[in-house]
Every structure is written in C-alpha cells, then in structure tokens.
Phi, psi and omega in degrees: 000145182290136182294332180287333182293333184271352181264158180286154180298319181295318179296318177295319179299315180295319181297309180294319180296318180294317178299317179297317180301313182295310184295312184291323178296315178298316179298316180297320180292317179295314180297319179294324178297317179290316184293321185264008174079030174132182183292325180295322176293322179292318179294326176294322182285315188253330188238029175285178183301319183258357188251342185291325180294319178296319178299313181294316180299313180298315181297317181292318181293314180294321178294321179293318178296314179297316180299317179293319179297312182291323177295318177297319180297308184289329183276321190246334187258309184293136183258000000 
C-alpha cells in the first residue's frame, strides 16, 4: 500500500507545501541576487520596506496551493 494513502490530507498538504516553500524561496532569492547584481539589489526587490509583505504573501499562497494539489494527487488520484 502506498505510504501517502495512510496519511491525513492536512499533513500531506503541509509537508508538500513546506518543501515547495523552502526550495522556491531559495531559488527566487538566488536568481534575484544574480539578476540584480548582488545582495543589495535582491533586498531592494524582495525585502524593501514596501515589498517584503508582498513577497511573503505570494510565497505562502503559492506553497499552500501547490501543497494542496500534490496532497490531493498522491492521496486520491495516484494508484
């Protein structure tokens, strides 16, 4: 039996969402650092006075959607 079938949907959502959050956040920060010419450019783009809240909201919402989708797929669709 598949190990994902025996876990709760919420636990799977949190697991997939958290992994996605960490990986995508690191990738976005690294890409922004390279694209904007250093850490100061990245901090201006993502962690400025008016921009950090938007960055956090987008990351959390996208991670929650991804986590729910993947948990649904592994729990209910994949055989």
